[in-house]
Wavefront OBJ file of the C-alpha trace (Angstrom):
o trace
v 0.005 0.011 0.002
v 2.820 2.424 0.871
v 4.673 1.393 -2.261
v 1.610 2.263 -4.348
v 1.307 5.648 -2.694
v 4.977 6.375 -3.454
v 4.480 5.318 -7.088
v 1.416 7.527 -7.357
v 3.370 10.506 -5.961
v 6.227 9.931 -8.391
v 3.748 9.627 -11.257
v 2.104 12.883 -10.231
v 5.458 14.672 -10.193
v 6.399 13.240 -13.560
v 3.017 14.193 -15.042
v 3.400 17.851 -14.054
v 6.958 18.074 -15.399
v 8.230 19.166 -12.013
v 11.874 18.641 -11.208
v 12.840 17.306 -7.828
v 16.334 18.300 -6.725
v 17.996 16.539 -3.831
v 20.944 18.020 -2.017
v 23.282 16.702 0.654
v 23.650 20.243 1.943
v 20.741 21.615 4.034
v 19.019 24.770 2.784
v 20.488 26.582 5.775
v 24.028 25.199 5.628
v 25.628 28.036 7.577
v 24.872 29.789 10.815
v 25.258 33.212 9.184
v 25.544 36.488 11.030
v 24.273 34.911 14.253
v 27.714 33.281 14.562
v 29.527 36.685 14.471
v 31.299 37.108 17.834
v 30.590 33.535 19.038
v 33.215 31.250 20.577
v 34.119 28.495 18.121
v 34.919 26.134 20.974
v 31.671 26.451 22.876
v 29.017 27.685 20.432
v 26.574 24.958 19.377
v 24.939 25.408 16.003
v 21.870 23.429 14.917
v 22.378 22.292 11.336
v 19.602 22.766 8.819
v 18.504 26.152 10.133
v 17.733 24.849 13.612
v 16.144 21.514 12.754
v 19.234 19.324 12.467
v 21.802 17.874 14.783
v 23.761 20.195 17.078
v 27.358 20.725 16.018
v 30.322 22.556 17.482
v 31.959 24.752 14.825
v 35.524 23.798 15.940
v 34.841 20.139 15.072
v 34.808 20.866 11.332
v 37.635 23.417 11.424
v 40.452 23.374 8.900
v 43.286 25.650 7.958
v 42.595 26.143 4.237
v 45.309 24.626 2.070
v 47.136 26.206 -0.895
v 46.698 29.721 0.428
v 48.674 31.960 2.766
v 46.301 31.276 5.660
v 49.092 30.474 8.111
v 51.876 32.985 8.558
v 55.012 32.582 10.677
v 57.141 35.317 12.204
v 60.160 35.431 14.498
v 59.906 37.444 17.667
v 62.364 37.347 20.591
v 63.851 34.093 19.264
v 60.399 32.438 19.189
v 58.512 31.206 16.168
v 55.033 32.723 16.289
v 52.199 31.896 13.913
v 48.839 33.356 13.043
v 46.409 31.255 11.086
v 42.904 31.517 9.711
v 40.638 28.656 10.776
v 37.501 27.832 8.784
v 34.527 25.692 9.815
v 33.144 23.819 6.836
v 29.826 23.107 8.579
v 29.186 26.496 10.192
v 30.928 28.381 7.355
v 32.669 30.646 9.822
v 36.264 31.818 10.275
v 38.451 32.799 13.219
v 42.095 33.521 14.082
v 44.354 31.155 16.007
v 47.906 31.601 17.242
v 50.507 30.091 19.529
v 51.393 33.445 21.106
v 50.447 34.300 24.705
v 49.714 37.912 25.651
v 49.262 39.128 22.080
v 46.210 40.638 20.367
v 44.680 38.850 17.404
v 41.920 39.932 15.060
v 39.676 38.333 12.469
v 38.461 40.691 9.732
v 35.439 39.897 7.588
v 34.817 41.322 4.128
v 31.785 41.448 1.859
v 31.810 39.914 -1.610
v 32.732 43.303 -3.084
v 35.820 43.494 -0.827
v 34.530 46.134 1.537
v 34.932 45.714 5.309
v 32.035 43.985 7.121
v 32.980 43.356 10.756
v 35.864 42.175 12.960
v 36.686 40.412 16.222
v 39.518 41.005 18.653
v 41.023 38.801 21.348
v 43.918 39.318 23.742
v 45.414 35.830 24.047
v 46.342 34.093 27.274
v 47.575 30.645 28.261
v 44.176 29.030 27.584
v 42.574 31.227 24.916
v 44.671 31.555 21.781
v 41.863 32.062 19.255
v 39.409 34.800 18.402
v 35.637 34.762 18.170
v 34.072 33.684 14.859
v 32.879 35.728 11.903
v 30.349 34.584 9.303
v 32.215 33.476 6.178
v 29.388 32.161 3.994
v 29.825 33.925 0.674
v 32.323 36.288 2.289
v 36.080 36.403 2.918
v 38.121 36.704 6.112
v 41.687 37.150 7.242
v 43.487 36.656 10.534
v 45.968 39.155 11.962
v 48.257 39.453 14.962
v 49.612 42.663 16.512
v 53.396 42.535 16.974
v 54.405 43.992 20.362
v 56.554 47.147 20.472
v 56.434 47.709 16.700
v 52.636 48.194 16.712
v 52.282 46.540 13.321
v 49.969 43.777 12.213
v 51.010 40.584 10.434
v 48.078 39.005 8.526
v 47.179 35.946 6.603
v 45.700 36.230 3.115
v 41.936 36.419 2.754
v 40.003 33.233 2.317
l 1 2 3 4 5 6 7 8 9 10 11 12 13 14 15 16 17 18 19 20 21 22 23 24 25 26 27 28 29 30 31 32 33 34 35 36 37 38 39 40 41 42 43 44 45 46 47 48 49 50 51 52 53 54 55 56 57 58 59 60 61 62 63 64 65 66 67 68 69 70 71 72 73 74 75 76 77 78 79 80 81 82 83 84 85 86 87 88 89 90 91 92 93 94 95 96 97 98 99 100 101 102 103 104 105 106 107 108 109 110 111 112 113 114 115 116 117 118 119 120 121 122 123 124 125 126 127 128 129 130 131 132 133 134 135 136 137 138 139 140 141 142 143 144 145 146 147 148 149 150 151 152 153 154 155 156 157 158
């Protein structure tokens, strides 16, 4: 009986010429602007626009390959890095470093290249990452302020 109902539904779709598109990506595949300023290690996002499984953005984080999204610098005989992290599920970005006591930023840019928003974090022994910015259809870069020189070293945009 169920099989017949399914066949009838398929026949009805075929008769109207409608096209049925299936996608592995939910319609709301990113958390959007509501993730701006959120902690990637503690924020829980519900996939599928709030109807799917809860995920933590850090769990799908990658440092994008084949771009300058990780930059090294020498400071006081230490190798310091700043990198841009990207969550493939949440479609967000944030800065991460190994430096303690430094200020890091994540800058977000619109599709036309104009500035959208930013986050700032003063790092300590336990927090060496910034808050997230929405990166769905946007670009972001991570920067670190170099002490004494008051200059920023940044990754490329991704």
